[in-house]
C-alpha positions as CSV (number, residue, x, y, z in Angstrom):
1,M,89.4,112.1,56.1
2,N,88.4,109.8,53.2
3,R,89.7,106.4,54.1
4,S,88.9,104.8,50.7
5,S,91.9,106.2,48.9
6,M,95.2,107.9,49.6
7,K,96.4,111.4,48.9
8,L,100.1,111.9,49.5
9,L,102.3,114.9,50.0
10,V,106.0,114.1,49.6
11,N,109.2,116.2,50.1
12,V,110.9,116.0,46.7
13,T,114.0,118.0,47.6
14,S,116.2,114.8,47.3
15,L,115.3,114.6,43.6
16,Y,117.4,117.7,42.8
17,G,120.9,117.5,41.3
18,Q,123.2,114.5,41.3
19,M,120.9,112.1,43.2
20,T,122.5,110.0,46.0
21,G,121.0,107.0,47.8
22,I,118.1,108.9,49.4
23,G,117.2,110.5,46.1
24,H,117.1,107.1,44.3
25,Y,115.1,105.6,47.1
26,T,112.5,108.4,46.9
27,A,112.3,108.4,43.1
28,N,111.8,104.6,42.8
29,L,109.1,104.5,45.5
30,L,107.4,107.5,43.9
31,R,107.3,105.8,40.5
32,G,105.6,102.8,42.1
33,L,103.2,104.9,44.2
34,L,102.2,106.9,41.1
35,D,101.0,103.7,39.5
36,C,99.0,102.5,42.5
37,P,95.2,102.6,41.9
38,S,94.7,103.3,45.6
39,V,96.7,106.5,45.5
40,E,94.3,109.2,44.3
41,D,96.8,112.0,44.2
42,I,100.4,112.8,45.0
43,Q,101.8,116.3,45.5
44,G,105.3,117.4,46.2
45,I,107.1,120.0,48.3
46,G,110.4,121.1,46.8
47,L,112.7,124.1,46.9
48,T,110.3,126.1,44.6
49,G,106.9,125.5,46.1
50,I,104.2,122.8,45.7
51,W,104.5,120.3,42.9
52,S,101.4,118.8,41.2
53,K,101.2,115.0,40.4
54,E,101.9,115.9,36.8
55,R,105.0,117.8,37.7
56,I,106.4,115.0,39.8
57,T,105.7,112.6,36.9
58,R,107.6,114.9,34.5
59,R,110.5,115.3,36.9
60,L,110.9,111.5,37.2
61,Q,110.7,111.0,33.5
62,I,113.2,113.8,32.8
63,E,115.5,112.4,35.5
64,E,115.3,109.0,34.0
65,K,116.0,110.3,30.5
66,E,118.8,112.7,31.3
67,A,120.5,110.5,33.8
68,A,121.2,108.2,30.9
69,T,123.0,110.9,29.0
70,S,124.3,113.6,31.3
71,P,127.0,113.2,33.9
72,Q,125.5,116.1,35.9
73,G,122.0,114.7,36.2
74,S,118.8,116.5,35.2
75,T,118.7,119.5,37.4
76,S,119.9,123.0,36.5
77,A,123.3,124.2,37.8
78,F,121.6,126.6,40.1
79,L,119.4,124.0,41.8
80,Y,122.4,121.6,42.1
81,L,124.5,124.4,43.7
82,A,121.6,125.2,46.0
83,R,121.4,121.7,47.3
84,R,125.2,121.5,47.8
85,L,125.0,124.7,49.9
86,L,122.5,123.2,52.2
87,T,125.1,121.3,54.1
88,R,127.9,123.9,53.9
89,I,126.5,127.3,54.9
90,P,125.6,127.8,58.6
91,N,121.8,127.8,59.2
92,M,121.1,127.2,55.4
93,I,119.3,124.0,56.1
94,Q,117.2,125.7,58.8
95,L,116.3,128.6,56.4
96,V,115.3,126.2,53.6
97,Q,113.1,124.2,56.1
98,Q,111.5,127.5,57.3
99,I,110.7,128.5,53.7
100,Q,109.3,125.0,52.9
101,G,107.3,125.2,56.2
102,W,105.7,128.5,55.1
103,Q,104.9,127.0,51.7
104,M,103.3,124.0,53.4
105,R,101.1,126.2,55.6
106,L,100.1,128.7,52.8
107,L,100.0,126.4,49.7
108,G,99.9,122.9,51.0
109,P,96.9,120.6,50.4
110,G,95.9,120.2,54.0
111,E,95.1,117.5,56.5
112,N,93.4,115.2,53.9
113,Y,96.9,114.4,52.6
114,L,99.3,112.0,54.3
115,Y,102.8,113.7,54.3
116,W,105.8,111.5,53.7
117,E,109.2,112.9,54.5
118,P,111.8,110.7,52.9
119,S,114.8,112.4,54.7
120,Y,114.7,112.5,58.5
121,V,113.1,115.8,59.5
122,L,109.3,116.6,59.1
123,L,108.0,119.9,58.0
124,P,104.8,121.2,59.8
125,H,101.7,119.4,58.6
126,R,98.2,119.2,60.1
127,G,97.4,115.8,58.8
128,P,99.1,112.4,59.3
129,S,102.8,112.2,58.7
130,V,105.4,109.5,58.1
131,V,109.2,110.0,58.2
132,T,112.0,107.8,56.8
133,V,115.2,107.5,58.8
134,H,118.0,105.9,56.8
135,D,120.7,105.7,59.4
136,L,122.1,107.4,62.5
137,S,125.6,107.9,61.4
138,H,125.5,111.6,62.5
139,L,125.3,110.2,66.1
140,R,127.7,107.3,65.7
141,H,130.2,109.1,63.6
142,P,129.6,112.9,63.7
143,D,133.2,113.5,62.5
144,F,132.3,111.9,59.2
145,H,129.7,114.6,58.3
146,P,129.6,118.4,57.6
147,K,129.2,120.1,60.9
148,E,126.1,122.0,59.8
149,R,124.3,118.8,58.9
150,V,125.2,117.2,62.3
151,R,123.9,120.3,64.2
152,W,120.7,120.3,62.2
153,L,119.9,116.7,62.8
154,N,120.9,116.9,66.5
155,R,118.5,119.8,66.9
156,H,115.5,118.5,65.0
157,L,115.5,114.7,64.6
158,S,114.2,113.9,68.0
159,A,111.2,116.2,67.7
160,S,110.5,114.9,64.2
161,L,110.4,111.3,65.5
162,S,108.0,112.4,68.3
163,R,105.7,114.2,65.8
164,A,105.6,111.4,63.3
165,D,102.6,109.1,63.3
166,H,104.8,106.4,61.8
167,I,108.5,105.9,61.2
168,I,110.1,104.0,58.3
169,V,113.6,102.6,58.4
170,V,115.5,100.9,55.6
171,S,116.9,98.0,57.7
172,R,116.4,96.1,60.9
173,F,119.8,97.5,61.9
174,T,118.5,101.1,61.7
175,C,115.5,100.1,63.7
176,R,117.7,98.8,66.5
177,E,119.7,102.0,66.3
178,L,116.6,104.1,66.7
179,L,115.4,102.1,69.7
180,A,118.9,102.4,71.3
181,Y,119.0,106.2,70.9
182,F,115.4,107.3,71.3
183,D,112.4,106.4,73.5
184,L,110.1,105.0,70.8
185,P,107.6,102.2,70.8
186,Q,108.7,99.5,68.3
187,N,105.2,99.2,66.8
188,R,105.6,102.7,65.3
189,I,108.6,101.6,63.2
190,S,108.4,99.6,60.0
191,V,111.2,98.4,57.7
192,V,110.9,99.3,54.0
193,P,114.2,98.3,52.4
194,P,115.3,99.6,48.9
195,G,114.9,97.4,45.9
196,V,117.1,96.5,43.0
197,G,115.8,97.6,39.6
198,P,115.7,95.3,36.6
199,E,118.5,97.3,34.9
200,F,120.9,95.7,37.3
201,R,121.5,92.3,35.8
202,P,124.3,90.2,34.4
203,F,125.6,91.2,30.9
204,T,127.9,89.6,28.3
205,P,131.2,91.3,27.3
206,S,129.7,92.5,24.0
207,Q,126.7,94.1,25.8
208,V,128.9,96.3,28.0
209,E,131.7,96.9,25.5
210,T,130.6,100.4,24.5
211,V,130.3,101.6,28.1
212,L,133.6,100.1,29.2
213,N,135.4,101.6,26.1
214,R,134.0,105.0,26.9
215,H,135.6,104.8,30.4
216,G,138.8,103.2,29.2
217,L,138.1,99.9,31.0
218,E,138.5,96.2,30.1
219,W,136.1,93.4,30.9
220,K,136.9,91.7,34.2
221,R,140.2,93.5,34.5
222,Y,139.3,96.0,37.3
223,L,138.0,96.1,40.8
224,L,135.1,98.6,41.5
225,S,133.8,100.7,44.3
226,V,130.7,102.9,44.0
227,G,129.7,105.7,46.4
228,T,130.1,109.4,47.2
229,L,133.6,110.2,48.3
230,E,133.2,110.8,52.1
231,P,134.9,109.5,55.2
232,R,132.0,107.1,56.2
233,K,132.6,105.0,53.1
234,N,136.2,104.1,54.2
235,L,137.6,104.7,50.7
236,L,140.9,105.7,52.3
237,G,141.1,102.3,54.0
238,L,140.1,100.5,50.8
239,I,142.7,102.3,48.8
240,R,145.4,101.7,51.3
241,S,144.5,98.0,51.5
242,F,144.6,97.8,47.7
243,Q,148.0,99.6,47.7
244,S,149.4,96.8,49.9
245,L,148.7,94.2,47.2
246,P,151.6,93.1,45.0
247,A,152.4,95.5,42.2
248,W,151.5,93.0,39.5
249,M,147.9,92.7,40.9
250,R,147.5,96.5,41.1
251,R,148.7,97.0,37.5
252,R,146.7,94.1,36.0
253,H,143.5,94.9,38.0
254,P,143.3,98.6,38.9
255,L,140.8,99.9,41.4
256,V,138.1,102.0,39.8
257,L,136.1,104.5,42.0
258,V,132.7,105.8,40.9
259,G,131.1,108.6,42.8
260,A,130.9,112.4,43.2
261,R,133.1,114.3,45.5
262,G,131.5,114.6,48.9
263,W,133.3,116.2,51.9
264,L,136.5,115.8,53.8
265,T,138.1,114.2,50.8
266,D,141.5,115.8,50.6
267,E,143.5,112.8,51.8
268,I,141.5,110.4,49.7
269,E,142.1,112.5,46.6
270,R,145.8,112.8,47.3
271,L,146.3,109.0,47.6
272,A,144.1,108.3,44.7
273,A,146.0,110.8,42.5
274,R,149.3,109.1,43.4
275,L,148.0,105.6,42.4
276,E,146.4,107.1,39.3
277,S,149.8,108.4,38.2
278,F,151.0,104.7,38.3
279,G,148.0,103.4,36.3
280,E,146.8,101.5,39.4
281,L,143.6,103.5,40.1
282,R,140.9,105.4,38.2
283,W,138.5,107.8,39.7
284,L,135.6,108.3,37.2
285,G,133.6,110.7,39.4
286,Y,129.9,110.9,39.0
287,V,128.8,108.8,35.9
288,P,125.4,108.6,34.2
289,R,123.2,106.1,36.1
290,Q,122.6,104.1,32.9
291,D,126.3,103.2,32.9
292,L,126.3,101.7,36.4
293,P,124.9,98.3,35.5
294,C,127.6,97.8,32.8
295,L,130.4,99.0,35.2
296,Y,129.2,96.6,37.9
297,A,128.9,93.7,35.4
298,G,132.3,94.3,33.9
299,A,134.2,94.4,37.2
300,L,136.2,91.4,38.4
301,G,135.0,92.2,42.0
302,F,133.3,94.9,44.0
303,G,134.6,96.5,47.3
304,Y,132.3,98.4,49.7
305,V,133.8,98.3,53.2
306,S,132.1,101.2,54.9
307,F,132.5,102.1,58.6
308,Y,128.7,102.5,58.8
309,E,125.7,102.1,56.6
310,G,122.0,102.1,57.1
311,F,121.5,99.7,54.2
312,G,124.2,99.7,51.4
313,M,122.3,99.7,48.0
314,P,125.5,99.3,45.9
315,V,126.2,95.9,47.5
316,L,122.9,94.5,46.1
317,E,123.3,96.3,42.8
318,A,126.7,94.6,42.3
319,M,125.3,91.2,43.3
320,A,122.4,91.6,40.9
321,C,124.9,92.2,38.1
322,G,126.7,89.0,38.9
323,T,129.8,90.6,40.5
324,P,131.3,89.1,43.7
325,V,131.4,91.4,46.6
326,L,133.7,92.3,49.5
327,T,131.9,94.3,52.2
328,S,132.1,95.4,55.8
329,S,131.4,93.3,58.9
330,R,129.7,96.4,60.5
331,G,126.5,98.3,60.4
332,A,123.7,97.1,58.1
333,L,126.0,95.6,55.5
334,L,126.0,92.1,57.1
335,E,122.2,92.2,57.0
336,T,122.1,93.5,53.4
337,A,124.6,91.0,52.0
338,G,123.5,88.0,54.0
339,N,125.9,85.1,53.4
340,A,126.5,86.2,49.8
341,A,129.7,88.3,50.3
342,L,133.1,88.3,51.7
343,N,133.4,90.3,54.9
344,A,136.2,92.4,56.4
345,D,136.6,94.7,59.4
346,P,136.9,98.2,58.0
347,D,139.5,99.0,60.6
348,N,141.7,96.0,59.6
349,P,143.6,96.8,56.4
350,E,145.0,93.2,56.3
351,E,141.6,91.7,56.3
352,M,140.5,94.0,53.5
353,A,143.6,93.2,51.5
354,I,143.1,89.4,51.9
355,G,139.5,89.9,50.6
356,L,140.6,91.9,47.6
357,A,143.3,89.3,46.8
358,L,140.7,86.5,46.9
359,L,138.5,88.4,44.5
360,I,141.4,88.7,42.1
361,E,143.0,85.3,42.4
362,D,140.4,82.7,43.4
363,E,138.1,82.0,40.4
364,R,136.2,79.3,42.3
365,E,135.4,81.7,45.1
366,R,134.2,84.3,42.6
367,R,131.8,81.8,41.0
368,R,130.5,80.8,44.5
369,L,129.9,84.4,45.5
370,T,128.3,85.3,42.1
371,G,125.7,82.5,42.5
372,L,124.9,83.5,46.1
373,G,124.8,87.2,45.2
374,L,122.3,86.7,42.4
375,E,120.0,84.8,44.7
376,R,120.3,87.4,47.4
377,A,119.6,90.3,45.1
378,R,116.4,88.7,43.8
379,E,114.9,89.0,47.3
380,F,114.8,92.9,47.0
381,T,112.4,94.4,44.5
382,W,111.0,97.9,44.2
383,E,107.5,96.4,43.7
384,G,107.9,94.7,47.2
385,S,109.1,98.0,48.7
386,V,106.2,99.9,47.3
387,A,103.8,97.4,48.6
388,K,105.3,97.7,52.1
389,I,105.3,101.5,52.2
390,R,101.8,101.6,50.9
391,C,100.7,99.4,53.8
392,C,102.4,101.7,56.2
393,F,100.6,104.7,54.7
394,E,97.2,102.9,54.8
395,S,97.7,101.9,58.4
396,T,98.7,105.4,59.4
397,M,95.7,106.9,57.7
398,K,93.3,104.5,59.5
399,T,94.8,105.2,63.0
400,F,95.4,109.0,62.6
401,S,93.7,111.2,65.1
402,P,93.7,115.0,64.5
403,S,93.9,115.6,68.2
404,K,97.2,113.7,68.6
């Protein structure tokens, strides 16, 4: 293997459809790696074969362009539906992995390429391989996930970790989780957190007016929460805590939810619909990513009180936009937010309600949190994340032994 430059093979499946956290993590790191002089080539493995470097570049450019204008993202309806089916039809994930494995063996670039799997389970590869693990919520809270996804991870994650030459996690919290559940040497694990892009920054009312008007919102007159509707995000608890606030608060400062429908959402949607009928809540669904910085910046406060997170990118995005944050006292969120946010126990509706009321009523506290949040967010950049993951790749290539 030529040690003077890197050749990478990356699973790009997470770039399809309405990208969630893993997709944005992968896309932003790929953008940086494509610009690295030490990276000679990057190829991708998707749902439709091997992608060239040029095709990956085009996909990221198209995604960036169309995410700014299309609420559905850049991928065709067929590919979006295919990705949704992966977690819903029994053995579908297994079948897709088998197909991708065949493509890797028959069409893949071979052992001269380091293979990076951004999402948990490695495909077969003769060369060095690195896997990213974002969290272990399927082990801590299996009831929060589709059963097929839990079965798939339980069946394959352990073997994937054993085969990997190096493991990347997004937080020290996830590193501790891995060490608690699996017999792994700590020196095989590196932390590469997400970054915050320059698009997430404070705005003036006039700069966000067009976006807020399009969504029927008013500057600093709403509370915001961003994330896929799923049980792990504790949106039901957040909504119930908001519901316990005085009626005048709820009407003057409605709760706005941004995020696509995930799974096990019936109860969330029923309660949300009831509050929507009173004008106290808005569910915007999946919005163009270009709108997110404006929605963050226009909010009076941001609530993200999940039961479990491996990192929690929306917390930093809100902070970078100058919006004070209420977050969870569990999982990685304390690590992510540092001392720059209010904290509440996600199982304690009263604590969450007190935090929401502070965001609404206490202007001095909002100013304090805004200043701390802006400082905290500046510590996380995609340039820094790219540098860290590049070092992991270079170290893995140097120590790789084909006989492993």
